[in-house]
FIDORO-555211 format. One line per 8 residues: number of its first residue (from 1); their letters; for each residue x, y, z of C-alpha. Coordinates in steps of 0.25 Angstrom, whole numbers, plus 5000, padded with zeros to 4 digits. Each point is the difference from the previous one (the first is absolute). Example, Ala and Ser with C-alpha at 12.3 -4.5 7.8 and 13.67 -1.06 7.14 Angstrom:
1) as) 5049,4982,5031 | 5006,5014,4998;
end
This chain:
1) meellipa) 4912,4868,4687 | 4998,4989,5010 | 5011,5006,5009 | 4993,5013,4999 | 4986,4995,5004 | 5005,4992,5012 | 4995,5007,5013 | 5010,5008,5008;
9) dearepgr) 4999,4991,5012 | 5004,4988,4992 | 5011,5007,4993 | 5006,5004,5013 | 5013,4992,5003 | 4999,4992,5013 | 5011,5008,5007 | 4995,5014,4995;
17) pgtadsvk) 4993,5008,5011 | 4985,5005,4999 | 4994,5014,5002 | 5000,4999,5015 | 5015,4996,5000 | 5003,5012,4990 | 4993,5010,5010 | 5008,4994,5011;
25) ealqsacg) 5013,5001,4993 | 4997,5014,4996 | 4996,5004,5015 | 5013,4994,5005 | 5008,5007,4989 | 4993,5013,5004 | 5002,4998,5015 | 5015,4996,4997;
33) asvrtylk) 5002,5012,4992 | 4993,5009,5010 | 5009,4994,5011 | 5012,5001,4992 | 4997,5015,4998 | 4997,5003,5014 | 5013,4993,5004 | 5008,5008,4990;
41) qyvkrngl) 4994,5013,5005 | 5002,4996,5014 | 5015,4997,4998 | 5001,5013,4992 | 4994,5008,5011 | 5004,4993,5013 | 5011,4990,4996 | 5012,5007,5006;
49) ltlsvlgv) 4992,5003,5013 | 4996,4985,5001 | 5015,4996,4998 | 5004,5011,5010 | 4990,4995,5011 | 5005,4985,4997 | 5014,5005,5002 | 4997,5006,5014;
57) gtgcvlgy) 4993,4987,5004 | 5011,4991,4994 | 5011,5009,5007 | 4993,4998,5014 | 4998,4985,4998 | 5014,4998,4995 | 5006,5009,5011 | 4993,4992,5011;
65) mlrglems) 5004,4987,4994 | 5015,5004,5000 | 5000,5005,5014 | 5003,4986,5005 | 5012,4998,4992 | 5008,5011,5008 | 5007,5006,4988 | 5013,5008,5002;
73) tqakmyfs) 5000,5015,4998 | 5008,4998,4987 | 4989,4990,4995 | 4989,5010,5004 | 5007,5011,4992 | 5001,4991,4988 | 4986,4995,5001 | 4995,5015,5001;
81) fpgellmr) 5008,5004,4988 | 4988,5001,4990 | 4992,5008,5009 | 5012,5009,5002 | 5000,5002,4985 | 4986,5004,5001 | 5002,5011,5010 | 5012,5005,4992;
89) mlkmlilp) 4992,5001,4988 | 4989,5008,5006 | 5010,5010,5007 | 5007,5002,4987 | 4987,5006,4994 | 4997,5009,5012 | 5009,5012,4996 | 4997,5001,4985;
97) litsslms) 4985,4998,5002 | 4999,5011,5011 | 5008,5010,4993 | 4994,4998,4986 | 4986,4999,5004 | 5000,5013,5009 | 5008,5008,4990 | 4992,4996,4988;
105) glssmesk) 4987,5000,5007 | 5001,5014,5007 | 5006,5007,4988 | 4987,4997,4992 | 4991,5006,5011 | 4995,5014,5002 | 5005,5007,5012 | 4987,5002,5006;
113) accrmgvl) 4995,4986,4998 | 5014,4995,5005 | 4999,5008,5013 | 4985,4995,5002 | 5004,4986,4998 | 5012,5001,5009 | 4992,5006,5012 | 4989,4990,4999;
121) tvtyylwt) 5010,4988,4999 | 5009,5005,5012 | 4987,5003,5008 | 4994,4987,4997 | 5013,4992,5004 | 5001,5007,5013 | 4986,4999,5004 | 4999,4984,4997;
129) tfiavvvg) 5014,4999,5008 | 4994,5007,5012 | 4987,4991,4999 | 5009,4988,5000 | 5007,5004,5012 | 4987,5003,5008 | 4995,4986,4996 | 5013,4993,5005;
137) ivlvliik) 5000,5008,5013 | 4985,4996,5003 | 5002,4985,4997 | 5013,4999,5008 | 4993,5007,5012 | 4988,4991,4999 | 5007,4987,4998 | 5012,5003,5009;
145) pgygteme) 5010,4990,4994 | 5012,5005,5009 | 4994,4996,5013 | 5005,4986,5004 | 5011,4999,4990 | 5013,4996,5006 | 5012,5009,4999 | 5013,4994,4994;
153) gnrlgggp) 5012,5000,5009 | 5010,5001,4988 | 4995,5013,4993 | 5010,5008,4993 | 5006,5012,5007 | 5009,5012,4996 | 4992,5013,5003 | 4992,5008,4990;
161) vmtsadal) 5003,4999,4986 | 4993,5012,4995 | 4992,5011,5005 | 4986,5005,4995 | 5006,5014,4997 | 5011,4994,4992 | 4991,4990,4992 | 4991,5012,4996;
169) ldlvrnmi) 5011,5009,4996 | 5006,4988,4992 | 4986,4999,4993 | 5001,5015,4996 | 5015,4998,4995 | 4996,4989,4991 | 4990,5008,4993 | 5011,5009,4995;
177) psnlieat) 5012,4990,4997 | 5014,5007,4999 | 5004,4990,4989 | 4990,4995,4990 | 5009,4988,4996 | 5002,4996,5014 | 4985,5001,5003 | 4998,4988,4990;
185) fqqyktdl) 5007,4990,5010 | 5000,5007,5014 | 4994,5010,5008 | 5004,5009,5012 | 4999,4994,5014 | 5005,5007,5013 | 5009,4990,5008 | 5002,5001,5015;
193) ipiiktqv) 5014,4997,5005 | 5001,4997,5015 | 5011,5008,5007 | 5004,4994,5014 | 5006,5009,5010 | 5006,4992,5012 | 4998,5007,5013 | 5012,5004,5008;
201) ttkqpsfl) 5002,4990,5012 | 5005,5004,5014 | 5011,4993,5007 | 4992,4999,5013 | 4991,4988,5003 | 4986,5003,4997 | 4994,4989,5009 | 5004,4992,5012;
209) ylmpdeen) 4994,4988,5006 | 5003,4987,5008 | 5000,4987,4993 | 5001,4987,5010 | 5008,4988,4996 | 5006,4987,5006 | 5012,5007,5005 | 4993,5012,5005;
217) pkgrtvll) 4986,4996,5005 | 4998,5014,5005 | 5003,5006,4986 | 5011,5007,4994 | 5000,5014,4994 | 4999,5001,4985 | 5002,5013,4992 | 4992,5002,4987;
225) eltpppdm) 5003,5011,4990 | 4987,5001,4992 | 5002,5004,4985 | 4989,5010,4995 | 4993,4996,4987 | 5005,5006,4988 | 4994,5013,4994 | 4995,4997,4986;
233) hyktipgs) 4996,5010,4990 | 4996,4999,4985 | 5006,5008,4989 | 4992,5001,4987 | 5008,4999,4987 | 4995,4999,4986 | 4998,4986,4995 | 4993,4993,4989;
241) sqqmnvlg) 4991,4988,4998 | 5002,4990,4988 | 4986,5003,4995 | 4995,5007,4988 | 4995,5014,5004 | 4986,4999,4993 | 4995,5012,5006 | 5011,5009,4995;
249) ivifsatm) 4999,4994,4986 | 4985,5002,5000 | 5000,5015,5004 | 5012,5003,4989 | 4992,4992,4989 | 4987,5008,5003 | 5007,5013,5000 | 5007,4997,4987;
257) glllgkmg) 4987,4995,4994 | 4993,5013,5004 | 5011,5009,4994 | 5001,4992,4987 | 4985,5002,4998 | 5002,5015,5002 | 5012,5000,4990 | 4991,4996,4988;
265) ergaplvn) 5007,4996,4988 | 5014,5001,5006 | 4997,4990,5010 | 4993,4990,4990 | 5013,4992,4996 | 5002,4996,5015 | 4985,4997,5002 | 5001,4991,4987;
273) vcqcinec) 5012,4993,5007 | 4992,4998,5013 | 4988,4995,4992 | 5009,4990,4992 | 5006,4995,5013 | 4987,4998,5007 | 4995,4992,4988 | 5012,4991,5000;
281) vmkiinaa) 4999,4998,5015 | 4985,4995,4998 | 5005,4991,4989 | 5011,4994,5009 | 4989,4998,5011 | 4991,4993,4990 | 5011,4990,4996 | 5006,4998,5014;
289) vwyfpfgi) 4986,4998,5007 | 5000,4986,4995 | 5012,4997,5009 | 4993,5004,5012 | 4992,4987,5003 | 5013,4992,5000 | 5008,5010,5008 | 4989,5002,5011;
297) iflvagki) 5001,4985,5003 | 5014,5001,5005 | 4998,5014,5006 | 4989,4995,5009 | 5006,4986,5003 | 5014,5007,5004 | 4993,5009,5010 | 4993,4989,5006;
305) ldmddpst) 5013,4992,5001 | 5006,5012,5008 | 4988,5001,5009 | 5001,4996,5015 | 4991,4990,5006 | 4985,5003,4997 | 4995,4994,5012 | 5009,5009,5009;
313) lgrklgwy) 4996,5012,4992 | 4985,4997,5002 | 5001,4999,5015 | 5008,5013,5002 | 4994,5009,4989 | 4987,4993,4996 | 4991,5011,5005 | 5009,5011,4994;
321) tvtvlggl) 4999,4993,4986 | 4985,4999,5001 | 4999,5015,5004 | 5009,5005,4988 | 4993,4991,4990 | 4986,5004,5005 | 5004,5015,4999 | 5005,4998,4986;
329) fihglill) 4988,4992,4996 | 4991,5011,5005 | 5007,5011,4994 | 5003,4993,4986 | 4988,4992,4997 | 4989,5009,5007 | 5004,5015,5002 | 5009,5002,4987;
337) pffyfllt) 4989,4994,4991 | 4989,5008,5008 | 5008,5013,4997 | 5001,4996,4985 | 4985,4997,4999 | 4997,5013,5008 | 5009,5009,4991 | 4997,4993,4986;
345) rknpfsyi) 4987,4993,5002 | 5006,4988,4993 | 5001,4985,5004 | 5014,4999,5007 | 5001,4985,5000 | 4999,5000,4985 | 5012,5010,5000 | 5008,4992,5010;
353) rgllqamv) 4998,4987,4991 | 5009,5007,4990 | 5011,5002,5011 | 5001,4985,5005 | 5013,4998,4992 | 5007,5012,5006 | 4995,4996,5014 | 5006,4986,4998;
361) ialatsss) 5013,5005,4996 | 5000,5010,5012 | 4997,4988,5009 | 5012,4992,4995 | 5010,5012,4999 | 4995,5008,5012 | 5005,5013,4993 | 4990,5010,4995;
369) satlpitm) 5011,5007,4991 | 5004,4986,4994 | 4985,4998,4997 | 4999,5014,4993 | 5002,4995,4986 | 4989,4989,5002 | 4990,5010,5006 | 5002,5009,4988;
377) kcllench) 4998,4989,4991 | 4987,4996,5007 | 4995,5014,5000 | 5002,5003,4986 | 4995,4986,4994 | 4990,4995,5010 | 4994,5012,5007 | 5002,5010,4988;
385) vdrqiarf) 5004,5012,5008 | 5005,5012,4993 | 5015,4999,4997 | 5004,5014,5004 | 4993,4998,5014 | 5006,4986,5002 | 5014,5005,4997 | 4999,5010,5011;
393) vlpvgati) 4991,4994,5011 | 5007,4986,5000 | 5015,5005,5002 | 4996,5010,5010 | 4991,4990,5007 | 5011,4989,5000 | 5009,5011,5008 | 4991,5007,5010;
401) nmdgtaly) 4987,4991,5001 | 5003,4989,5010 | 4986,4997,5006 | 5004,4986,5005 | 5013,5005,5005 | 4994,5011,5008 | 4990,4990,5006 | 5010,4990,5003;
409) eavaaifi) 5009,5010,5007 | 4989,5005,5009 | 4996,4986,5004 | 5014,4996,5003 | 5003,5013,5008 | 4988,4997,5009 | 5003,4985,5001 | 5014,5003,5005;
417) aqvneyel) 4994,5010,5010 | 4991,4989,5005 | 5011,4990,5001 | 5008,5009,5009 | 4987,5003,5008 | 5001,5015,4996 | 4987,5007,5000 | 4998,5010,4989;
425) dfgqlvti) 4991,5012,5002 | 4991,5007,4990 | 5011,5010,4996 | 5010,4989,4998 | 4990,4993,4991 | 4999,5013,4992 | 5015,5001,4999 | 5001,4986,4995;
433) sitataas) 4989,5002,4989 | 5007,5013,4995 | 5014,4994,5000 | 4996,4987,4994 | 4994,5008,4988 | 5012,5008,4999 | 5010,4988,5001 | 4992,4992,4990;
441) igaagipq) 5003,5011,4989 | 5015,4998,5003 | 4999,4985,4999 | 5007,4995,4987 | 4992,4991,4991 | 5010,4988,5004 | 4998,4987,5008 | 4999,5003,5015;
449) aglvtmvi) 5002,5015,4999 | 4990,5002,5011 | 5009,4995,5011 | 5010,5012,4997 | 4990,5011,5001 | 4993,4993,5012 | 5011,5006,5008 | 4993,5014,4998;
457) vltsvglp) 4987,4995,5006 | 5006,4993,5012 | 5009,5011,5004 | 4989,5010,4999 | 4993,4994,5012 | 5012,4996,5008 | 5000,4985,4996 | 5014,4993,4999;
465) pdditliv) 5004,4998,4985 | 5007,4987,5004 | 4986,4993,5001 | 4998,5000,4985 | 5007,4986,5001 | 4987,4995,5007 | 4993,5000,4986 | 5012,4998,4990;
473) aidwildr) 4997,4985,4999 | 4986,5002,4995 | 5002,5013,4992 | 5004,4993,4987 | 4986,4994,4999 | 4992,5012,5004 | 5009,5008,4991 | 4994,4993,4988;
481) frtminvl) 4986,5003,5003 | 5002,5014,5003 | 5007,5002,4987 | 4987,4994,4993 | 4992,5011,5007 | 5010,5011,4996 | 4999,4996,4986 | 4985,4999,5000;
489) gdalaagi) 4999,5014,5006 | 5009,5005,4989 | 4991,4994,4989 | 4987,5004,5006 | 5005,5014,5002 | 5004,5000,4985 | 4985,4996,4997 | 4995,5011,5009;
497) iahlcrkd) 5009,5011,4995 | 4996,4996,4985 | 4986,5001,5003 | 5001,5014,5007 | 5009,5006,4990 | 4993,4994,4988 | 4996,5013,4994 | 5015,5005,5000;
505) fprdtvgk) 5004,4988,4992 | 4991,4997,4989 | 5001,4986,4993 | 5004,5006,4987 | 5012,5007,5004 | 5006,4988,5008 | 5015,5000,4999 | 5001,5013,4992;
513) psgssqga) 5007,5012,5005 | 4990,5012,5003 | 5003,5010,4989 | 5004,4990,4989 | 4986,4995,4999 | 4995,5014,4997 | 5010,5002,4989 | 4996,4987,4994;
521) qnmenvpl) 4986,5005,4999 | 5002,5014,4995 | 5002,5001,4984 | 5004,5014,4996 | 5005,5006,4987 | 5015,5005,5001 | 5006,5009,4989 | 5012,4994,4993;
529) tevpliag) 5009,5010,5006 | 4998,4996,5014 | 5003,4985,4998 | 5014,5001,5006 | 4994,5006,5013 | 4992,4987,5003 | 5009,4990,4993 | 5005,4995,5014;
537) kdcifevv) 4987,4993,5002 | 4996,4986,4995 | 4989,5004,4990 | 4995,4997,4986 | 5000,5011,4990 | 4991,5000,4988 | 5005,5011,4990 | 4988,5006,4991;
545) gdtvierp) 5006,5011,4991 | 5006,5010,5009 | 4993,4995,5013 | 5005,4989,5010 | 4989,4993,5007 | 5004,4994,5013 | 4994,4986,5003 | 4998,4994,5014;
553) tvyynicq) 5013,4997,5007 | 5007,4987,4998 | 5008,4994,5012 | 5011,4991,4995 | 5002,4993,5014 | 4990,4989,5001 | 5002,4998,5015 | 4989,5009,5004;
561) v) 4997,4992,5013;
end
């Protein structure tokens, strides 16, 4: 009883905390729990993005630290091997992702909705590409980075490598590949073979003059036979380029998807196969994405090791780099978000926040096609874009929407004209804008593909194609930033098309073929004698006496992506 009558303060042990200490511990535990919860949610949402950004920064620091070692070419190749695996992993997923997403996505759309979405998509892509070209032309005419730039004396020669007409015809040829299997690893390219015809020389001397020497101070007669320059012609022969013909594959897959949708139940097995392939590719991406931060380190560091002296590049091409980056910044972070806000009335930067992972991968790989799997993942998981729209808009955009490339080609063409002190009139500027827009459509989604199509822009206004070598040294850096703008433009286009076509694709029918959802909702009584006529469908039948009641359709394929 005495123990029970002792006051609580006296019964408290010397080391036992009081009420204030208990409250303090409770607050600390609550704060610790909230911090742990916040960190857990942050790692879940942005852990991979944070690792990728750290990978890019680590790769830059590591590359600059190792430049002083003067590593051999073989050592650089071994060092860049993890980054090479990353590129091979991404390129491996391009073909199955494009074919499966387009075929399964278009097969489940109605013809009217599909045509409307296709027209809106292509129109928006051409419009934004032309706007990017105009931005680049205005900036390069204001800044004038080519004036004062020294010409290099050891530029490459060799005459024209491609004409504008041949390049545009090759673009049309690649839309319709002659061999579909061949299109998966190479595309058509016209080759120009020089044919030299030696001029017939005459035996009589062509020139005569007197040359004095010590023995003949008054000079002696010298007869010279002048050889005329050779007559050089170029012969066009069919050739190939070791690059995937993405444009031909996109057109074939889109055609197949539209026709499979019209075939109805007969095309359902192939549609199910495409849906399963698409599901498997997305699962592979979810597993492989955790290798990206490690591969990015060596990919970026390897490129920095191969880079020329940065101080020399800065002196020669500093203003040119500023012009290109300024144009990309204006187009990517001002105009494209403004178009998104204007058409959707939504905050564009909250939408862009979900695309940061894809933009980091684009910065590291400089390939919009290789970034396509990650862009698809970001749109579906972070931006919540309709699957049918994402599976159509993104593959098409990765093929024909090259805003950054078009801006870059226009700036580079006028820069080369300024270096050569070649004045361009208004008609030639219009020609550059049109040809840069058309050439960017034919540019493959691979690193430094813009250098190939830039020949079209240069030859259209009479500039020498050999002058491309003036900007090759800095192209690998600018290529990464313009790839980011290309990926950003594709993703924003998907969000805009999803908003404009939201009535054609209601949320409750996402991923289900049109027509199958109608059969799932209709319940009709079927006489027993007519059961064999409908037994080809996946249905549940309930027999009540002499009547068979058809229940909603059941799909056994669980990969309704």
